Structure formats: C-alpha cells, structure tokens
A tleap script that builds the chain and sets N, CA, C and O, in Angstrom:
source leaprc.protein.ff14SB
mol = sequence {
  NMET ILE LEU SER ASN ILE ASP SER ASP CYS
  THR ILE VAL TRP ASN SER GLU GLU ILE VAL
  LEU PRO GLN TYR ASP SER LEU PHE VAL PRO
  PHE ALA SER LYS LYS ILE THR ILE LYS GLN
  GLY ALA HIE LEU LEU VAL SER ASN PRO ARG
  LYS CASP
}
set mol.1.N position { 107.534 79.998 92.058 }
set mol.1.CA position { 108.318 81.465 92.213 }
set mol.1.C position { 109.594 81.247 92.525 }
set mol.1.O position { 110.101 80.340 93.185 }
set mol.2.N position { 110.184 82.400 91.849 }
set mol.2.CA position { 111.534 82.481 92.076 }
set mol.2.C position { 111.713 83.780 92.927 }
set mol.2.O position { 111.142 84.816 92.587 }
set mol.3.N position { 112.465 83.723 93.976 }
set mol.3.CA position { 112.995 84.647 94.705 }
set mol.3.C position { 114.530 84.955 94.673 }
set mol.3.O position { 115.321 84.124 95.119 }
set mol.4.N position { 114.920 86.049 94.191 }
set mol.4.CA position { 116.294 86.736 93.620 }
set mol.4.C position { 116.575 87.696 94.974 }
set mol.4.O position { 115.692 88.466 95.351 }
set mol.5.N position { 117.635 87.617 95.556 }
set mol.5.CA position { 118.018 88.505 96.588 }
set mol.5.C position { 119.081 89.342 96.062 }
set mol.5.O position { 120.131 88.896 95.598 }
set mol.6.N position { 118.716 90.807 96.167 }
set mol.6.CA position { 119.156 91.736 95.359 }
set mol.6.C position { 119.549 92.801 96.636 }
set mol.6.O position { 119.657 94.018 96.489 }
set mol.7.N position { 119.728 92.107 97.849 }
set mol.7.CA position { 120.284 93.131 99.044 }
set mol.7.C position { 121.154 92.189 99.888 }
set mol.7.O position { 121.746 91.233 99.388 }
set mol.8.N position { 121.201 92.483 101.101 }
set mol.8.CA position { 122.423 91.745 102.148 }
set mol.8.C position { 121.297 90.229 102.246 }
set mol.8.O position { 120.141 90.099 101.844 }
set mol.9.N position { 122.243 89.217 102.970 }
set mol.9.CA position { 121.726 88.043 103.318 }
set mol.9.C position { 120.110 88.035 103.927 }
set mol.9.O position { 119.676 89.128 104.290 }
set mol.10.N position { 119.378 87.057 104.026 }
set mol.10.CA position { 118.384 86.937 104.763 }
set mol.10.C position { 117.954 85.604 105.015 }
set mol.10.O position { 118.607 84.747 104.419 }
set mol.11.N position { 116.938 85.166 105.812 }
set mol.11.CA position { 116.715 83.948 106.352 }
set mol.11.C position { 115.129 83.899 105.732 }
set mol.11.O position { 114.332 84.836 105.781 }
set mol.12.N position { 114.902 82.653 105.178 }
set mol.12.CA position { 113.459 82.602 104.839 }
set mol.12.C position { 113.188 81.456 105.347 }
set mol.12.O position { 114.015 80.556 105.204 }
set mol.13.N position { 111.717 81.162 106.206 }
set mol.13.CA position { 111.216 79.990 106.639 }
set mol.13.C position { 110.383 79.619 105.930 }
set mol.13.O position { 109.450 80.347 105.588 }
set mol.14.N position { 110.563 78.073 105.438 }
set mol.14.CA position { 109.569 77.586 104.255 }
set mol.14.C position { 109.372 76.012 105.032 }
set mol.14.O position { 110.335 75.443 105.545 }
set mol.15.N position { 108.372 75.589 105.028 }
set mol.15.CA position { 107.918 74.150 105.675 }
set mol.15.C position { 108.731 74.011 107.229 }
set mol.15.O position { 109.019 72.899 107.672 }
set mol.16.N position { 108.957 74.911 107.758 }
set mol.16.CA position { 109.705 74.582 109.147 }
set mol.16.C position { 110.882 74.541 109.096 }
set mol.16.O position { 111.516 74.180 110.088 }
set mol.17.N position { 111.571 74.931 107.815 }
set mol.17.CA position { 112.936 74.611 107.797 }
set mol.17.C position { 113.534 76.286 107.244 }
set mol.17.O position { 113.103 76.881 106.256 }
set mol.18.N position { 114.598 76.777 108.176 }
set mol.18.CA position { 115.004 77.983 107.901 }
set mol.18.C position { 116.254 77.677 106.819 }
set mol.18.O position { 117.080 76.766 106.883 }
set mol.19.N position { 116.114 78.845 105.695 }
set mol.19.CA position { 117.139 78.713 104.511 }
set mol.19.C position { 117.742 80.011 104.429 }
set mol.19.O position { 117.107 81.040 104.194 }
set mol.20.N position { 118.857 79.953 104.606 }
set mol.20.CA position { 119.792 81.256 104.287 }
set mol.20.C position { 119.933 81.619 103.025 }
set mol.20.O position { 120.409 80.817 102.222 }
set mol.21.N position { 119.515 82.988 102.604 }
set mol.21.CA position { 119.397 83.276 101.151 }
set mol.21.C position { 120.666 84.169 100.958 }
set mol.21.O position { 120.441 85.344 101.248 }
set mol.22.N position { 121.710 83.958 100.619 }
set mol.22.CA position { 122.733 84.870 100.462 }
set mol.22.C position { 122.445 86.191 99.457 }
set mol.22.O position { 121.612 86.171 98.550 }
set mol.23.N position { 123.363 87.435 99.821 }
set mol.23.CA position { 122.881 88.240 98.863 }
set mol.23.C position { 123.308 87.866 97.167 }
set mol.23.O position { 124.387 87.315 96.945 }
set mol.24.N position { 122.531 88.157 96.232 }
set mol.24.CA position { 122.498 87.850 94.871 }
set mol.24.C position { 122.127 86.342 94.403 }
set mol.24.O position { 122.010 86.028 93.218 }
set mol.25.N position { 121.992 85.622 95.287 }
set mol.25.CA position { 121.627 84.320 95.145 }
set mol.25.C position { 119.862 84.305 94.932 }
set mol.25.O position { 119.124 85.248 95.219 }
set mol.26.N position { 119.415 82.939 94.337 }
set mol.26.CA position { 117.963 82.937 93.981 }
set mol.26.C position { 117.605 81.820 94.591 }
set mol.26.O position { 118.404 80.906 94.799 }
set mol.27.N position { 116.562 81.793 94.882 }
set mol.27.CA position { 115.672 80.272 95.555 }
set mol.27.C position { 114.265 80.202 94.596 }
set mol.27.O position { 113.478 81.078 94.238 }
set mol.28.N position { 114.326 78.829 94.371 }
set mol.28.CA position { 112.973 78.439 93.692 }
set mol.28.C position { 112.112 77.859 94.683 }
set mol.28.O position { 112.454 77.022 95.519 }
set mol.29.N position { 110.925 78.378 94.526 }
set mol.29.CA position { 109.886 78.093 95.524 }
set mol.29.C position { 108.653 77.320 94.649 }
set mol.29.O position { 107.872 77.898 93.893 }
set mol.30.N position { 108.676 75.968 94.924 }
set mol.30.CA position { 107.462 75.295 94.033 }
set mol.30.C position { 106.130 75.980 94.082 }
set mol.30.O position { 105.851 76.803 94.954 }
set mol.31.N position { 105.354 75.635 93.167 }
set mol.31.CA position { 103.933 76.275 93.121 }
set mol.31.C position { 102.907 76.025 94.348 }
set mol.31.O position { 102.113 76.832 94.831 }
set mol.32.N position { 103.114 74.858 94.667 }
set mol.32.CA position { 102.518 74.121 96.059 }
set mol.32.C position { 102.842 74.744 97.182 }
set mol.32.O position { 101.975 74.669 98.053 }
set mol.33.N position { 103.639 75.233 97.408 }
set mol.33.CA position { 104.074 75.767 98.649 }
set mol.33.C position { 102.955 76.845 98.897 }
set mol.33.O position { 102.418 77.618 98.103 }
set mol.34.N position { 102.753 76.636 100.374 }
set mol.34.CA position { 101.495 77.664 100.694 }
set mol.34.C position { 102.057 78.791 101.390 }
set mol.34.O position { 101.607 79.886 101.053 }
set mol.35.N position { 102.982 78.767 102.327 }
set mol.35.CA position { 103.619 80.075 102.966 }
set mol.35.C position { 105.135 79.917 102.831 }
set mol.35.O position { 105.758 78.873 102.635 }
set mol.36.N position { 105.638 81.254 102.985 }
set mol.36.CA position { 107.071 81.408 102.924 }
set mol.36.C position { 106.948 82.712 103.987 }
set mol.36.O position { 106.020 83.520 104.010 }
set mol.37.N position { 108.051 82.701 104.801 }
set mol.37.CA position { 108.256 84.058 105.764 }
set mol.37.C position { 109.729 84.260 105.685 }
set mol.37.O position { 110.621 83.412 105.694 }
set mol.38.N position { 109.814 85.735 105.595 }
set mol.38.CA position { 111.268 86.208 105.545 }
set mol.38.C position { 111.229 86.769 106.725 }
set mol.38.O position { 110.414 87.597 107.130 }
set mol.39.N position { 112.440 86.144 107.465 }
set mol.39.CA position { 112.656 86.448 108.736 }
set mol.39.C position { 113.401 87.684 109.102 }
set mol.39.O position { 113.154 88.268 110.157 }
set mol.40.N position { 114.295 88.096 108.275 }
set mol.40.CA position { 115.331 89.359 108.176 }
set mol.40.C position { 115.106 90.235 107.110 }
set mol.40.O position { 115.172 89.752 105.980 }
set mol.41.N position { 114.814 91.608 107.258 }
set mol.41.CA position { 114.448 92.201 106.419 }
set mol.41.C position { 115.622 92.169 104.982 }
set mol.41.O position { 116.851 92.133 105.047 }
set mol.42.N position { 114.792 92.196 103.801 }
set mol.42.CA position { 115.824 92.224 102.538 }
set mol.42.C position { 114.918 92.849 101.267 }
set mol.42.O position { 113.707 93.050 101.365 }
set mol.43.N position { 115.510 93.055 100.358 }
set mol.43.CA position { 115.065 93.392 99.147 }
set mol.43.C position { 115.190 91.850 97.850 }
set mol.43.O position { 116.140 91.321 97.273 }
set mol.44.N position { 113.735 91.613 97.866 }
set mol.44.CA position { 113.638 90.479 96.985 }
set mol.44.C position { 113.214 90.800 95.594 }
set mol.44.O position { 112.627 91.876 95.481 }
set mol.45.N position { 113.364 90.189 94.651 }
set mol.45.CA position { 112.799 90.262 93.311 }
set mol.45.C position { 111.973 89.026 93.040 }
set mol.45.O position { 112.534 87.931 93.002 }
set mol.46.N position { 110.634 89.144 92.843 }
set mol.46.CA position { 109.661 87.891 92.971 }
set mol.46.C position { 109.642 87.755 91.256 }
set mol.46.O position { 109.519 88.747 90.539 }
set mol.47.N position { 109.765 86.539 90.791 }
set mol.47.CA position { 109.350 86.117 89.712 }
set mol.47.C position { 108.300 85.045 89.950 }
set mol.47.O position { 108.533 84.012 90.577 }
set mol.48.N position { 106.930 85.413 89.317 }
set mol.48.CA position { 105.924 84.322 89.702 }
set mol.48.C position { 105.151 84.330 88.204 }
set mol.48.O position { 104.499 85.281 87.773 }
set mol.49.N position { 105.345 83.234 87.612 }
set mol.49.CA position { 104.961 82.966 86.277 }
set mol.49.C position { 103.341 82.437 86.403 }
set mol.49.O position { 102.993 81.812 87.404 }
set mol.50.N position { 102.508 82.702 85.448 }
set mol.50.CA position { 101.299 82.284 85.589 }
set mol.50.C position { 101.092 80.869 85.597 }
set mol.50.O position { 101.880 80.232 84.897 }
set mol.51.N position { 100.252 80.247 86.197 }
set mol.51.CA position { 99.594 78.713 85.805 }
set mol.51.C position { 98.633 78.517 84.943 }
set mol.51.O position { 97.448 78.737 85.190 }
set mol.52.N position { 99.152 78.017 83.685 }
set mol.52.CA position { 97.617 78.150 82.868 }
set mol.52.C position { 97.114 76.383 83.016 }
set mol.52.O position { 96.038 76.007 82.551 }
savepdb mol mol.pdb
quit
C-alpha cells in the first residue's frame, strides 16, 4: 500500500514506531503489515494494488 499525504503533516503509528509523514510525501506500507494508525488528522490518498 502507498499512502500519499495531500494535506498537512501527520503522524502514522506502525509497528509501535511513530513516523511523521510530511505534506506531499508518500510512504510505502508492506502488504504484510497488519495495522497502521493515523494519529493526527490528514487527507491521505491510498493506493492499494491487488495481490494476485
């Protein structure tokens, strides 16, 4: 999955690690990740390709 931040900076929690995703940056999240949490509100564009 690819998360693209199209708004203000936000914080994402993934595997107990806090990651700041700056405005207009993107983050790759591996398919095996079970859960991610967005701590601060943001507008994210999510690209989630199918697994064949």
